[in-house]
GUMI-140736 format. One record per atom (N, C-alpha, C): residue number from 1; residue in one letter; atom name; y, x, z. Coordinates in Angstrom, 2 decimals. Layout:
REM residues N
(rec NUM; a; CA; (Y; X; Z))
...
***
This chain:
REM residues 109
(rec 1; m; N; (-26.26; 5.90; 6.46))
(rec 1; m; CA; (-24.99; 6.01; 7.13))
(rec 1; m; C; (-25.22; 6.51; 8.55))
(rec 2; t; N; (-24.43; 7.45; 8.96))
(rec 2; t; CA; (-24.55; 7.97; 10.32))
(rec 2; t; C; (-23.87; 7.00; 11.30))
(rec 3; d; N; (-24.15; 7.19; 12.58))
(rec 3; d; CA; (-23.51; 6.37; 13.61))
(rec 3; d; C; (-21.99; 6.50; 13.55))
(rec 4; l; N; (-21.50; 7.72; 13.35))
(rec 4; l; CA; (-20.06; 7.95; 13.30))
(rec 4; l; C; (-19.43; 7.26; 12.09))
(rec 5; e; N; (-20.09; 7.34; 10.93))
(rec 5; e; CA; (-19.59; 6.66; 9.74))
(rec 5; e; C; (-19.53; 5.15; 9.96))
(rec 6; f; N; (-20.59; 4.61; 10.58))
(rec 6; f; CA; (-20.60; 3.18; 10.88))
(rec 6; f; C; (-19.42; 2.81; 11.78))
(rec 7; l; N; (-19.24; 3.56; 12.85))
(rec 7; l; CA; (-18.16; 3.25; 13.78))
(rec 7; l; C; (-16.80; 3.33; 13.12))
(rec 8; d; N; (-16.58; 4.31; 12.25))
(rec 8; d; CA; (-15.30; 4.43; 11.53))
(rec 8; d; C; (-15.06; 3.22; 10.64))
(rec 9; r; N; (-16.05; 2.86; 9.85))
(rec 9; r; CA; (-15.92; 1.72; 8.92))
(rec 9; r; C; (-15.81; 0.40; 9.68))
(rec 10; a; N; (-16.61; 0.23; 10.70))
(rec 10; a; CA; (-16.59; -1.01; 11.48))
(rec 10; a; C; (-15.28; -1.17; 12.24))
(rec 11; e; N; (-14.77; -0.08; 12.80))
(rec 11; e; CA; (-13.49; -0.12; 13.50))
(rec 11; e; C; (-12.37; -0.50; 12.53))
(rec 12; a; N; (-12.41; 0.03; 11.32))
(rec 12; a; CA; (-11.41; -0.33; 10.31))
(rec 12; a; C; (-11.49; -1.82; 9.99))
(rec 13; a; N; (-12.68; -2.38; 9.93))
(rec 13; a; CA; (-12.85; -3.81; 9.66))
(rec 13; a; C; (-12.27; -4.65; 10.80))
(rec 14; l; N; (-12.55; -4.27; 12.04))
(rec 14; l; CA; (-12.02; -5.01; 13.18))
(rec 14; l; C; (-10.49; -4.94; 13.21))
(rec 15; q; N; (-9.94; -3.78; 12.92))
(rec 15; q; CA; (-8.48; -3.65; 12.88))
(rec 15; q; C; (-7.88; -4.50; 11.76))
(rec 16; a; N; (-8.56; -4.57; 10.62))
(rec 16; a; CA; (-8.08; -5.41; 9.51))
(rec 16; a; C; (-8.08; -6.88; 9.92))
(rec 17; i; N; (-9.08; -7.30; 10.68))
(rec 17; i; CA; (-9.14; -8.68; 11.16))
(rec 17; i; C; (-7.97; -8.96; 12.11))
(rec 18; e; N; (-7.71; -8.03; 13.01))
(rec 18; e; CA; (-6.59; -8.20; 13.93))
(rec 18; e; C; (-5.25; -8.27; 13.19))
(rec 19; l; N; (-5.08; -7.40; 12.20))
(rec 19; l; CA; (-3.84; -7.40; 11.41))
(rec 19; l; C; (-3.70; -8.69; 10.61))
(rec 20; a; N; (-4.82; -9.19; 10.09))
(rec 20; a; CA; (-4.79; -10.45; 9.34))
(rec 20; a; C; (-4.33; -11.59; 10.26))
(rec 21; c; N; (-4.80; -11.59; 11.50))
(rec 21; c; CA; (-4.35; -12.62; 12.45))
(rec 21; c; C; (-2.84; -12.54; 12.66))
(rec 22; d; N; (-2.32; -11.33; 12.79))
(rec 22; d; CA; (-0.87; -11.15; 12.96))
(rec 22; d; C; (-0.13; -11.70; 11.74))
(rec 23; r; N; (-0.61; -11.38; 10.53))
(rec 23; r; CA; (0.02; -11.89; 9.30))
(rec 23; r; C; (-0.04; -13.41; 9.25))
(rec 24; i; N; (-1.20; -13.97; 9.58))
(rec 24; i; CA; (-1.38; -15.42; 9.57))
(rec 24; i; C; (-0.41; -16.09; 10.54))
(rec 25; n; N; (-0.27; -15.53; 11.73))
(rec 25; n; CA; (0.62; -16.12; 12.73))
(rec 25; n; C; (2.08; -16.03; 12.34))
(rec 26; e; N; (2.45; -14.98; 11.60))
(rec 26; e; CA; (3.83; -14.85; 11.13))
(rec 26; e; C; (4.12; -15.79; 9.97))
(rec 27; a; N; (3.13; -16.04; 9.12))
(rec 27; a; CA; (3.34; -16.80; 7.88))
(rec 27; a; C; (3.01; -18.28; 7.98))
(rec 28; t; N; (2.26; -18.68; 9.03))
(rec 28; t; CA; (1.83; -20.08; 9.14))
(rec 28; t; C; (2.04; -20.57; 10.56))
(rec 29; d; N; (1.73; -21.84; 10.77))
(rec 29; d; CA; (1.77; -22.38; 12.12))
(rec 29; d; C; (0.36; -22.51; 12.70))
(rec 30; a; N; (-0.59; -21.74; 12.16))
(rec 30; a; CA; (-2.00; -21.83; 12.57))
(rec 30; a; C; (-2.23; -21.40; 14.01))
(rec 31; d; N; (-1.45; -20.47; 14.51))
(rec 31; d; CA; (-1.58; -19.98; 15.89))
(rec 31; d; C; (-3.00; -19.52; 16.22))
(rec 32; v; N; (-3.43; -18.48; 15.53))
(rec 32; v; CA; (-4.75; -17.90; 15.76))
(rec 32; v; C; (-4.61; -16.79; 16.81))
(rec 33; d; N; (-5.23; -17.00; 17.95))
(rec 33; d; CA; (-5.19; -16.01; 19.02))
(rec 33; d; C; (-6.37; -15.07; 18.81))
(rec 34; n; N; (-6.12; -13.77; 18.83))
(rec 34; n; CA; (-7.23; -12.82; 18.71))
(rec 34; n; C; (-7.27; -11.96; 19.96))
(rec 35; q; N; (-8.47; -11.88; 20.52))
(rec 35; q; CA; (-8.69; -11.12; 21.74))
(rec 35; q; C; (-9.73; -10.06; 21.46))
(rec 36; r; N; (-9.38; -8.81; 21.77))
(rec 36; r; CA; (-10.28; -7.69; 21.50))
(rec 36; r; C; (-10.80; -7.12; 22.80))
(rec 37; v; N; (-12.13; -7.00; 22.88))
(rec 37; v; CA; (-12.78; -6.33; 24.00))
(rec 37; v; C; (-13.80; -5.38; 23.39))
(rec 38; g; N; (-13.53; -4.09; 23.44))
(rec 38; g; CA; (-14.45; -3.10; 22.87))
(rec 38; g; C; (-14.71; -3.37; 21.41))
(rec 39; g; N; (-15.98; -3.55; 21.06))
(rec 39; g; CA; (-16.38; -3.78; 19.68))
(rec 39; g; C; (-16.50; -5.25; 19.34))
(rec 40; m; N; (-15.70; -6.09; 19.99))
(rec 40; m; CA; (-15.76; -7.53; 19.73))
(rec 40; m; C; (-14.36; -8.11; 19.63))
(rec 41; v; N; (-14.15; -8.92; 18.59))
(rec 41; v; CA; (-12.89; -9.65; 18.43))
(rec 41; v; C; (-13.23; -11.13; 18.44))
(rec 42; t; N; (-12.54; -11.87; 19.30))
(rec 42; t; CA; (-12.71; -13.33; 19.37))
(rec 42; t; C; (-11.44; -13.98; 18.84))
(rec 43; l; N; (-11.61; -14.82; 17.82))
(rec 43; l; CA; (-10.51; -15.58; 17.26))
(rec 43; l; C; (-10.57; -16.97; 17.87))
(rec 44; v; N; (-9.46; -17.42; 18.44))
(rec 44; v; CA; (-9.40; -18.75; 19.05))
(rec 44; v; C; (-8.33; -19.55; 18.31))
(rec 45; f; N; (-8.73; -20.72; 17.83))
(rec 45; f; CA; (-7.85; -21.57; 17.04))
(rec 45; f; C; (-7.21; -22.63; 17.93))
(rec 46; a; N; (-6.18; -23.30; 17.42))
(rec 46; a; CA; (-5.44; -24.29; 18.19))
(rec 46; a; C; (-6.34; -25.40; 18.73))
(rec 47; n; N; (-7.42; -25.72; 18.00))
(rec 47; n; CA; (-8.34; -26.77; 18.44))
(rec 47; n; C; (-9.39; -26.24; 19.42))
(rec 48; r; N; (-9.22; -25.00; 19.87))
(rec 48; r; CA; (-10.08; -24.30; 20.84))
(rec 48; r; C; (-11.41; -23.83; 20.26))
(rec 49; s; N; (-11.65; -24.05; 18.97))
(rec 49; s; CA; (-12.87; -23.49; 18.37))
(rec 49; s; C; (-12.69; -21.98; 18.25))
(rec 50; q; N; (-13.80; -21.28; 18.14))
(rec 50; q; CA; (-13.76; -19.82; 18.12))
(rec 50; q; C; (-14.62; -19.26; 16.99))
(rec 51; i; N; (-14.24; -18.06; 16.58))
(rec 51; i; CA; (-15.07; -17.21; 15.73))
(rec 51; i; C; (-15.17; -15.89; 16.47))
(rec 52; v; N; (-16.39; -15.40; 16.63))
(rec 52; v; CA; (-16.61; -14.13; 17.31))
(rec 52; v; C; (-17.15; -13.12; 16.30))
(rec 53; v; N; (-16.49; -11.96; 16.24))
(rec 53; v; CA; (-16.91; -10.87; 15.36))
(rec 53; v; C; (-17.26; -9.70; 16.27))
(rec 54; n; N; (-18.51; -9.23; 16.18))
(rec 54; n; CA; (-18.84; -8.08; 17.03))
(rec 54; n; C; (-19.73; -7.09; 16.32))
(rec 55; l; N; (-19.70; -5.88; 16.83))
(rec 55; l; CA; (-20.46; -4.78; 16.25))
(rec 55; l; C; (-21.85; -4.72; 16.85))
(rec 56; q; N; (-22.82; -4.55; 16.00))
(rec 56; q; CA; (-24.20; -4.32; 16.43))
(rec 56; q; C; (-24.51; -2.86; 16.07))
(rec 57; k; N; (-24.12; -1.97; 16.95))
(rec 57; k; CA; (-24.18; -0.54; 16.69))
(rec 57; k; C; (-25.57; -0.03; 16.34))
(rec 58; p; N; (-26.62; -0.42; 17.07))
(rec 58; p; CA; (-27.96; 0.12; 16.73))
(rec 58; p; C; (-28.42; -0.27; 15.32))
(rec 59; l; N; (-27.96; -1.44; 14.83))
(rec 59; l; CA; (-28.37; -1.92; 13.51))
(rec 59; l; C; (-27.38; -1.54; 12.41))
(rec 60; h; N; (-26.23; -0.98; 12.80))
(rec 60; h; CA; (-25.16; -0.68; 11.86))
(rec 60; h; C; (-24.72; -1.93; 11.13))
(rec 61; e; N; (-24.53; -3.01; 11.89))
(rec 61; e; CA; (-24.12; -4.29; 11.33))
(rec 61; e; C; (-22.91; -4.84; 12.08))
(rec 62; i; N; (-22.19; -5.73; 11.39))
(rec 62; i; CA; (-21.15; -6.54; 12.00))
(rec 62; i; C; (-21.68; -7.97; 11.99))
(rec 63; w; N; (-21.63; -8.62; 13.13))
(rec 63; w; CA; (-22.11; -10.00; 13.24))
(rec 63; w; C; (-20.92; -10.93; 13.43))
(rec 64; v; N; (-21.00; -12.09; 12.80))
(rec 64; v; CA; (-19.97; -13.12; 12.93))
(rec 64; v; C; (-20.64; -14.41; 13.38))
(rec 65; a; N; (-20.10; -15.02; 14.41))
(rec 65; a; CA; (-20.56; -16.33; 14.88))
(rec 65; a; C; (-19.41; -17.30; 14.70))
(rec 66; a; N; (-19.66; -18.36; 13.92))
(rec 66; a; CA; (-18.65; -19.38; 13.64))
(rec 66; a; C; (-19.30; -20.75; 13.75))
(rec 67; r; N; (-18.49; -21.79; 13.65))
(rec 67; r; CA; (-19.04; -23.15; 13.68))
(rec 67; r; C; (-20.12; -23.34; 12.62))
(rec 68; s; N; (-19.90; -22.75; 11.45))
(rec 68; s; CA; (-20.82; -22.95; 10.32))
(rec 68; s; C; (-22.10; -22.13; 10.44))
(rec 69; g; N; (-22.18; -21.22; 11.39))
(rec 69; g; CA; (-23.39; -20.44; 11.58))
(rec 69; g; C; (-23.14; -19.00; 11.95))
(rec 70; g; N; (-24.21; -18.23; 11.93))
(rec 70; g; CA; (-24.14; -16.81; 12.26))
(rec 70; g; C; (-24.40; -15.98; 11.01))
(rec 71; y; N; (-23.69; -14.88; 10.88))
(rec 71; y; CA; (-23.78; -14.03; 9.69))
(rec 71; y; C; (-23.88; -12.57; 10.11))
(rec 72; h; N; (-24.68; -11.81; 9.36))
(rec 72; h; CA; (-24.87; -10.38; 9.63))
(rec 72; h; C; (-24.45; -9.60; 8.39))
(rec 73; y; N; (-23.62; -8.57; 8.59))
(rec 73; y; CA; (-23.08; -7.80; 7.47))
(rec 73; y; C; (-23.44; -6.33; 7.61))
(rec 74; k; N; (-23.84; -5.74; 6.47))
(rec 74; k; CA; (-24.11; -4.30; 6.38))
(rec 74; k; C; (-23.19; -3.71; 5.33))
(rec 75; w; N; (-22.82; -2.46; 5.52))
(rec 75; w; CA; (-21.99; -1.76; 4.55))
(rec 75; w; C; (-22.86; -1.39; 3.35))
(rec 76; d; N; (-22.44; -1.78; 2.14))
(rec 76; d; CA; (-23.23; -1.49; 0.93))
(rec 76; d; C; (-22.66; -0.33; 0.12))
(rec 77; g; N; (-21.71; 0.39; 0.70))
(rec 77; g; CA; (-21.07; 1.49; 0.00))
(rec 77; g; C; (-19.68; 1.12; -0.50))
(rec 78; q; N; (-19.41; -0.19; -0.61))
(rec 78; q; CA; (-18.10; -0.65; -1.06))
(rec 78; q; C; (-17.51; -1.74; -0.17))
(rec 79; a; N; (-18.39; -2.54; 0.45))
(rec 79; a; CA; (-17.92; -3.66; 1.26))
(rec 79; a; C; (-18.97; -4.04; 2.29))
(rec 80; w; N; (-18.56; -4.86; 3.26))
(rec 80; w; CA; (-19.48; -5.42; 4.25))
(rec 80; w; C; (-20.08; -6.67; 3.63))
(rec 81; v; N; (-21.40; -6.64; 3.36))
(rec 81; v; CA; (-22.07; -7.70; 2.63))
(rec 81; v; C; (-23.12; -8.36; 3.53))
(rec 82; d; N; (-23.18; -9.70; 3.47))
(rec 82; d; CA; (-24.12; -10.46; 4.28))
(rec 82; d; C; (-25.56; -10.09; 3.92))
(rec 83; t; N; (-26.38; -9.92; 4.93))
(rec 83; t; CA; (-27.77; -9.51; 4.73))
(rec 83; t; C; (-28.63; -10.61; 4.13))
(rec 84; k; N; (-28.12; -11.86; 4.11))
(rec 84; k; CA; (-28.87; -12.98; 3.55))
(rec 84; k; C; (-28.19; -13.56; 2.32))
(rec 85; g; N; (-27.33; -12.77; 1.70))
(rec 85; g; CA; (-26.72; -13.18; 0.44))
(rec 85; g; C; (-25.58; -14.18; 0.55))
(rec 86; q; N; (-24.94; -14.27; 1.71))
(rec 86; q; CA; (-23.84; -15.23; 1.89))
(rec 86; q; C; (-22.48; -14.67; 1.51))
(rec 87; g; N; (-22.44; -13.48; 0.92))
(rec 87; g; CA; (-21.16; -12.93; 0.45))
(rec 87; g; C; (-20.61; -11.83; 1.32))
(rec 88; e; N; (-19.34; -11.56; 1.10))
(rec 88; e; CA; (-18.63; -10.45; 1.72))
(rec 88; e; C; (-17.96; -10.92; 3.01))
(rec 89; l; N; (-17.84; -10.03; 3.98))
(rec 89; l; CA; (-17.32; -10.34; 5.31))
(rec 89; l; C; (-15.98; -11.07; 5.27))
(rec 90; f; N; (-14.98; -10.51; 4.61))
(rec 90; f; CA; (-13.65; -11.09; 4.67))
(rec 90; f; C; (-13.56; -12.41; 3.91))
(rec 91; a; N; (-14.34; -12.56; 2.84))
(rec 91; a; CA; (-14.39; -13.83; 2.12))
(rec 91; a; C; (-15.01; -14.92; 3.00))
(rec 92; q; N; (-16.08; -14.59; 3.69))
(rec 92; q; CA; (-16.72; -15.56; 4.58))
(rec 92; q; C; (-15.84; -15.88; 5.77))
(rec 93; l; N; (-15.17; -14.87; 6.31))
(rec 93; l; CA; (-14.26; -15.09; 7.43))
(rec 93; l; C; (-13.12; -16.01; 7.00))
(rec 94; t; N; (-12.63; -15.83; 5.79))
(rec 94; t; CA; (-11.60; -16.72; 5.24))
(rec 94; t; C; (-12.10; -18.16; 5.20))
(rec 95; r; N; (-13.31; -18.37; 4.69))
(rec 95; r; CA; (-13.88; -19.73; 4.61))
(rec 95; r; C; (-14.05; -20.34; 6.00))
(rec 96; c; N; (-14.63; -19.58; 6.92))
(rec 96; c; CA; (-14.87; -20.10; 8.27))
(rec 96; c; C; (-13.56; -20.40; 8.99))
(rec 97; a; N; (-12.60; -19.50; 8.92))
(rec 97; a; CA; (-11.32; -19.70; 9.61))
(rec 97; a; C; (-10.55; -20.87; 9.01))
(rec 98; t; N; (-10.58; -21.01; 7.70))
(rec 98; t; CA; (-9.92; -22.13; 7.05))
(rec 98; t; C; (-10.52; -23.45; 7.52))
(rec 99; e; N; (-11.84; -23.49; 7.58))
(rec 99; e; CA; (-12.53; -24.70; 8.05))
(rec 99; e; C; (-12.17; -25.01; 9.50))
(rec 100; q; N; (-12.18; -24.01; 10.35))
(rec 100; q; CA; (-11.94; -24.24; 11.77))
(rec 100; q; C; (-10.47; -24.51; 12.09))
(rec 101; a; N; (-9.56; -23.91; 11.31))
(rec 101; a; CA; (-8.13; -24.12; 11.56))
(rec 101; a; C; (-7.63; -25.40; 10.93))
(rec 102; g; N; (-8.34; -25.89; 9.91))
(rec 102; g; CA; (-7.89; -27.08; 9.22))
(rec 102; g; C; (-6.77; -26.82; 8.24))
(rec 103; q; N; (-6.58; -25.56; 7.90))
(rec 103; q; CA; (-5.58; -25.17; 6.90))
(rec 103; q; C; (-5.99; -23.86; 6.26))
(rec 104; a; N; (-5.48; -23.60; 5.07))
(rec 104; a; CA; (-5.86; -22.41; 4.32))
(rec 104; a; C; (-5.37; -21.15; 5.02))
(rec 105; l; N; (-6.32; -20.28; 5.36))
(rec 105; l; CA; (-6.02; -18.98; 5.96))
(rec 105; l; C; (-6.72; -17.92; 5.12))
(rec 106; v; N; (-6.15; -16.72; 5.07))
(rec 106; v; CA; (-6.72; -15.65; 4.26))
(rec 106; v; C; (-6.91; -14.40; 5.11))
(rec 107; f; N; (-8.14; -13.90; 5.10))
(rec 107; f; CA; (-8.46; -12.62; 5.72))
(rec 107; f; C; (-8.82; -11.65; 4.62))
(rec 108; s; N; (-8.33; -10.42; 4.72))
(rec 108; s; CA; (-8.67; -9.41; 3.72))
(rec 108; s; C; (-8.74; -8.04; 4.39))
(rec 109; s; N; (-9.44; -7.15; 3.72))
(rec 109; s; CA; (-9.57; -5.79; 4.25))
(rec 109; s; C; (-8.35; -5.00; 3.90))
***
């Protein structure tokens, strides 16, 4: 994957995360605040816990830091998949956000 391809795919993923937060806030009382600075999106929950999603451009990876741990995702041609076998980006983000918010939340691409 070229640098440009990575940036296009990674930017689409970050935008999907931001849109998911908007949908969640409209449909639930979860109140997930999302703050974007460059290639990083920080999700802040009502209990002040955070999930940070950021781009690691030199490695062509998306990194996620959550209460449950840190995760690294690479594009496999179809989806962003964890480099250590922990699953797909949006599925893991759904699990982490649900845990941190204390209610069922759904993130999707």
